[in-house]
C-alpha positions as CSV (number, residue, x, y, z in Angstrom):
1,X,-109.6,69.4,-31.2
2,X,-110.2,67.8,-27.9
3,X,-113.6,66.4,-26.8
4,X,-115.0,65.4,-23.5
5,X,-118.1,63.5,-22.3
6,X,-120.0,65.1,-19.4
7,X,-122.7,63.8,-17.1
8,X,-125.3,66.5,-16.6
9,X,-128.6,66.6,-14.7
10,X,-130.3,66.4,-18.2
11,X,-128.2,63.4,-19.1
12,X,-125.0,63.1,-21.1
13,X,-123.5,65.8,-23.4
14,X,-120.4,66.1,-25.6
15,X,-118.3,69.2,-25.5
16,X,-115.3,70.7,-27.2
17,X,-112.6,71.9,-24.9
18,X,-111.4,75.4,-25.3
19,X,-109.1,76.3,-22.5
20,X,-111.2,76.3,-19.4
21,X,-114.4,76.3,-21.4
22,X,-116.4,73.2,-22.4
23,X,-118.4,74.2,-25.4
24,X,-121.4,71.8,-25.8
25,X,-121.8,70.2,-29.3
26,X,-125.4,70.9,-30.5
27,X,-127.5,68.0,-31.9
28,X,-129.3,64.9,-30.8
29,X,-126.1,62.8,-30.3
30,X,-125.3,62.7,-26.6
31,X,-122.0,60.6,-26.7
32,X,-118.8,60.7,-28.7
33,X,-119.7,57.1,-29.8
34,X,-122.9,58.4,-31.4
35,X,-121.1,61.3,-33.1
36,X,-118.5,58.9,-34.5
37,X,-121.3,56.8,-36.0
38,X,-122.7,59.8,-37.7
39,X,-119.3,60.8,-39.0
40,X,-118.7,57.3,-40.5
41,X,-122.2,57.3,-42.1
42,X,-121.6,60.7,-43.6
43,X,-118.0,60.0,-44.7
44,X,-116.6,63.0,-42.8
45,X,-114.0,63.5,-40.2
46,X,-115.1,63.7,-36.6
47,X,-113.6,67.1,-36.0
48,X,-115.3,68.5,-39.2
49,X,-118.6,67.2,-38.0
50,X,-118.2,68.9,-34.6
51,X,-117.3,72.2,-36.3
52,X,-120.3,71.9,-38.6
53,X,-122.6,71.8,-35.5
54,X,-121.5,75.2,-34.3
55,X,-121.4,76.1,-30.6
56,X,-123.8,75.3,-27.9
57,X,-123.9,76.3,-24.2
58,X,-120.5,77.1,-22.6
59,X,-119.7,75.2,-19.4
60,X,-117.0,75.7,-16.7
61,X,-114.6,72.8,-17.5
62,X,-112.5,72.9,-14.3
63,X,-115.6,72.9,-12.2
64,X,-117.0,69.9,-14.0
65,X,-113.7,68.1,-13.4
66,X,-113.8,69.0,-9.7
67,X,-117.4,67.8,-9.4
68,X,-116.6,64.4,-11.0
69,X,-118.9,65.1,-14.0
70,X,-116.3,64.2,-16.7
71,X,-116.6,60.7,-18.0
72,X,-114.1,58.6,-19.9
73,X,-113.8,60.0,-23.5
74,X,-115.2,56.8,-24.9
75,X,-117.4,54.0,-23.6
76,X,-120.1,51.7,-24.9
77,X,-123.7,51.2,-23.5
78,X,-122.8,47.5,-23.1
79,X,-119.3,47.3,-21.5
80,X,-118.9,43.8,-22.9
81,X,-118.6,45.5,-26.4
82,X,-115.7,47.6,-25.4
83,X,-112.4,45.8,-25.6
84,X,-109.3,47.1,-23.7
85,X,-105.9,45.8,-24.8
86,X,-102.4,46.9,-25.3
87,X,-98.9,46.4,-26.6
88,X,-95.6,46.4,-24.7
89,X,-91.9,46.7,-25.5
90,X,-92.7,49.4,-28.0
91,X,-90.9,52.5,-26.6
92,X,-87.2,53.4,-26.8
93,X,-87.1,55.1,-23.4
94,X,-84.7,57.8,-22.3
95,X,-81.2,58.3,-23.9
96,X,-79.5,56.6,-20.9
97,X,-81.8,53.6,-20.9
98,X,-81.5,53.3,-24.7
99,X,-77.7,53.3,-24.5
100,X,-77.8,50.6,-21.8
101,X,-80.3,48.5,-23.9
102,X,-78.0,48.8,-27.0
103,X,-75.1,47.6,-25.0
104,X,-77.1,44.6,-23.8
105,X,-78.4,44.0,-27.3
106,X,-74.8,43.9,-28.7
107,X,-74.3,40.5,-27.0
108,X,-75.1,37.1,-28.6
109,X,-78.7,36.0,-29.1
110,X,-78.3,33.3,-26.5
111,X,-77.6,35.9,-23.8
112,X,-80.9,37.8,-24.3
113,X,-84.1,37.3,-22.3
114,X,-87.3,36.8,-24.2
115,X,-88.2,40.4,-23.4
116,X,-85.0,41.7,-24.9
117,X,-85.4,39.5,-28.0
118,X,-88.9,40.9,-28.5
119,X,-87.6,44.4,-28.0
120,X,-84.8,43.8,-30.5
121,X,-87.3,42.4,-33.0
122,X,-89.2,45.7,-32.7
123,X,-86.1,47.8,-33.2
124,X,-85.3,45.8,-36.4
125,X,-88.8,45.4,-37.8
126,X,-91.4,47.5,-36.1
127,X,-91.2,50.3,-38.6
128,X,-91.6,48.6,-42.0
129,X,-90.6,50.2,-45.2
130,X,-93.2,49.8,-47.9
131,X,-96.8,48.7,-47.8
132,X,-96.5,45.5,-45.8
133,X,-96.7,45.1,-42.1
134,X,-93.7,44.8,-39.8
135,X,-92.9,42.4,-37.0
136,X,-95.8,41.8,-34.5
137,X,-95.4,43.3,-31.0
138,X,-96.1,41.9,-27.6
139,X,-99.9,42.0,-27.1
140,X,-102.1,41.7,-24.0
141,X,-105.8,41.7,-23.0
142,X,-106.7,44.1,-20.2
143,X,-110.5,43.6,-19.9
144,X,-113.7,45.1,-21.1
145,X,-115.3,48.5,-20.6
146,X,-116.2,47.7,-17.0
147,X,-112.4,48.0,-16.2
148,X,-112.2,51.7,-17.3
149,X,-112.3,54.1,-14.3
150,X,-113.6,57.6,-14.7
151,X,-111.2,60.5,-14.6
152,X,-110.8,61.4,-10.9
153,X,-112.2,58.1,-9.7
154,X,-110.5,55.4,-7.7
155,X,-108.5,52.6,-9.3
156,X,-109.6,49.3,-7.8
157,X,-107.0,47.2,-6.0
158,X,-108.0,43.5,-5.8
159,X,-107.5,41.8,-2.5
160,X,-105.2,39.3,-4.1
161,X,-103.0,41.9,-5.8
162,X,-99.3,42.2,-4.9
163,X,-99.0,45.8,-6.3
164,X,-100.9,48.6,-8.0
165,X,-98.6,50.7,-10.1
166,X,-99.1,53.3,-12.8
167,X,-98.2,53.1,-16.4
168,X,-98.5,56.4,-18.3
169,X,-99.3,55.7,-21.9
170,X,-101.2,56.9,-25.0
171,X,-104.2,54.9,-26.1
172,X,-105.8,54.7,-29.5
173,X,-109.6,54.9,-29.5
174,X,-111.5,53.0,-32.2
175,X,-115.0,52.1,-33.4
176,X,-115.7,49.2,-35.7
177,X,-117.9,50.3,-38.6
178,X,-120.9,48.3,-39.8
179,X,-118.8,46.9,-42.6
180,X,-116.2,45.6,-40.1
181,X,-113.6,48.4,-40.8
182,X,-111.9,49.9,-37.8
183,X,-112.0,53.7,-37.5
184,X,-109.6,55.6,-35.2
185,X,-111.6,58.4,-33.4
186,X,-108.5,59.8,-31.8
187,X,-106.1,59.4,-28.9
188,X,-106.2,59.8,-25.1
189,X,-103.6,59.7,-22.4
190,X,-104.1,56.8,-20.0
191,X,-103.0,55.0,-16.9
192,X,-102.5,51.3,-17.9
193,X,-102.3,50.4,-14.2
194,X,-100.8,46.9,-13.6
195,X,-99.4,44.6,-10.9
196,X,-95.6,44.8,-11.4
197,X,-94.7,42.7,-8.4
198,X,-96.6,39.8,-9.9
199,X,-95.1,40.3,-13.3
200,X,-91.6,40.3,-11.9
201,X,-92.1,36.9,-10.2
202,X,-92.3,35.4,-13.7
203,X,-92.8,37.1,-17.0
204,X,-95.4,34.4,-17.9
205,X,-97.6,36.1,-15.2
206,X,-97.8,39.1,-17.5
207,X,-101.4,38.2,-18.6
208,X,-102.5,38.0,-14.9
209,X,-100.8,41.3,-14.0
210,X,-102.6,43.2,-16.7
211,X,-106.2,42.1,-15.6
212,X,-106.6,45.3,-13.6
213,X,-108.5,48.6,-13.9
214,X,-107.3,51.4,-16.1
215,X,-108.2,55.0,-16.8
216,X,-108.1,57.2,-19.9
217,X,-108.8,60.9,-20.6
218,X,-110.2,63.2,-19.6
219,X,-110.0,64.4,-23.2
220,X,-110.1,62.8,-26.6
221,X,-107.5,64.3,-29.0
222,X,-109.1,64.3,-32.4
223,X,-106.1,65.2,-34.5
224,X,-102.9,63.9,-36.0
225,X,-100.4,62.8,-33.3
226,X,-97.1,64.7,-33.1
227,X,-94.0,62.6,-33.9
228,X,-92.5,63.2,-30.5
229,X,-94.4,63.9,-27.3
230,X,-93.3,64.5,-23.7
231,X,-95.4,64.5,-20.6
232,X,-95.0,63.9,-16.9
233,X,-96.1,61.2,-14.6
234,X,-96.5,62.0,-10.8
235,X,-97.5,60.2,-7.6
236,X,-98.9,62.3,-4.7
237,X,-99.1,61.0,-1.2
238,X,-101.0,63.5,0.9
239,X,-99.8,66.9,-0.1
240,X,-96.3,65.7,-1.2
241,X,-95.2,64.6,-4.6
242,X,-93.2,61.5,-3.8
243,X,-92.2,60.7,-7.4
244,X,-92.2,62.5,-10.7
245,X,-90.6,61.7,-14.1
246,X,-91.0,62.7,-17.7
247,X,-92.4,60.2,-20.1
248,X,-92.1,60.2,-23.9
249,X,-94.3,58.8,-26.6
250,X,-95.1,59.4,-30.3
251,X,-93.6,57.4,-33.1
252,X,-90.3,59.3,-32.8
253,X,-89.9,57.7,-29.4
254,X,-91.2,54.2,-30.4
255,X,-89.7,51.1,-32.0
256,X,-93.0,50.5,-33.9
257,X,-95.2,52.6,-36.0
258,X,-98.8,53.0,-34.8
259,X,-100.0,51.6,-38.1
260,X,-98.0,48.5,-37.4
261,X,-99.5,48.1,-33.9
262,X,-103.0,48.7,-35.3
263,X,-102.5,46.1,-38.1
264,X,-101.4,43.4,-35.6
265,X,-104.4,44.1,-33.4
266,X,-107.1,44.4,-36.0
267,X,-105.9,41.5,-38.3
268,X,-107.9,39.2,-36.1
269,X,-111.5,38.8,-37.2
270,X,-112.9,38.8,-33.7
271,X,-111.5,42.3,-33.2
272,X,-113.5,43.7,-36.2
273,X,-117.0,43.0,-34.9
274,X,-119.3,45.8,-36.1
275,X,-120.3,48.3,-33.4
276,X,-117.5,47.4,-30.9
277,X,-115.3,50.0,-29.3
278,X,-111.6,49.4,-28.7
279,X,-109.2,51.1,-26.3
280,X,-105.7,50.1,-27.2
281,X,-102.7,51.2,-25.1
282,X,-99.4,51.7,-27.0
283,X,-96.9,51.1,-24.2
284,X,-94.5,53.1,-22.1
285,X,-90.9,53.2,-20.9
286,X,-91.5,55.0,-17.6
287,X,-92.6,53.4,-14.3
288,X,-92.3,54.4,-10.7
289,X,-91.9,50.7,-9.9
290,X,-88.6,50.7,-11.8
291,X,-87.3,53.4,-9.5
292,X,-88.1,51.5,-6.4
293,X,-91.4,53.2,-5.5
294,X,-93.9,51.1,-3.6
295,X,-97.4,52.6,-4.0
296,X,-100.0,52.4,-1.2
297,X,-103.8,53.0,-1.0
298,X,-104.6,56.7,-1.0
299,X,-101.8,57.6,-3.5
300,X,-102.9,59.8,-6.4
301,X,-101.5,59.1,-9.8
302,X,-101.3,62.2,-12.1
303,X,-100.5,61.9,-15.7
304,X,-100.1,65.0,-17.9
305,X,-99.2,65.9,-21.4
306,X,-99.9,69.4,-22.8
307,X,-101.3,68.2,-26.1
308,X,-104.1,66.3,-24.2
309,X,-105.3,69.1,-22.0
310,X,-106.1,68.6,-18.3
311,X,-104.1,65.9,-16.4
312,X,-105.6,62.4,-15.7
313,X,-105.9,61.9,-11.9
314,X,-106.9,58.7,-10.2
315,X,-106.5,57.5,-6.6
316,X,-105.3,54.0,-5.6
317,X,-108.2,52.5,-3.7
318,X,-108.1,50.4,-0.5
319,X,-107.8,46.6,-1.2
320,X,-111.1,45.1,-2.1
321,X,-112.7,42.6,0.2
322,X,-115.5,40.0,-0.2
323,X,-114.2,38.8,-3.5
324,X,-114.5,35.4,-5.1
325,X,-113.3,32.7,-2.6
326,X,-111.4,29.5,-3.2
327,X,-113.8,26.7,-3.8
328,X,-116.5,29.1,-4.8
329,X,-117.4,27.3,-8.1
330,X,-120.8,25.5,-8.0
331,X,-121.4,22.2,-9.7
332,X,-124.6,21.4,-11.6
């Protein structure tokens, strides 16, 4: 099952996607967040709850997308209570890249960069056998709910940014229950857009490079995740596709289990605050930046994976002006 949130003249509605049909979910709940709260309270699965409600009005899904009516598949009425984060160095990449990495990893420990040491740790301990957790992954903070762009909307480019590049990824979508237990609502494809030029200057700039906008959706997959997934990431400039490449995800293409990534995120008490929403990106091995592509304002990022329905499209905005200036902190 795939769900979308729609902005209508009567307010928000939730719909189940059925091909080009968006079938409204009957009931008083107007958001996926509200539906999830009901499912938790009733002790039922989210998809079962939606099927129990039956079918409401049928809407034209492609038309809604074209009109910019489709919202991110999860949000929070107070964006400060939506945490966006992610993990890196979690995917094996293509066969060629994997062979190259294995050749590099065959050298002595003293020859490895910190990134390659972390990647090797994931290969060796990211999929634990038994009940205990495995090795912890790289982790980063991306922002709060205000950083999440709508499907079809622009991705902001700060005036101080050195680059704005796509990262096609899967994201887990979570709600923290009233008892502090995290509940996974489902998955969405996403663009974990970052500043790769800044990161390349020095890996310790990773935290800065991740404080950028992102996008997820347009659909929430409420189902088990296939072991291996393949999609495509594209960049359009005008009417021309200037770059396209397959990207792979799912645990069969990862060095960590999703359960391991979830444990090492939610083991922190501050990430189990009742009522909070979490959007957690699982990582990628495919970047246009790695192929020498320099993005520019006006480029359109398009990320598609059949299991997630319609592609996620976002445009790279013009650089922002009038931002915070040097020396702009007041003193009381």
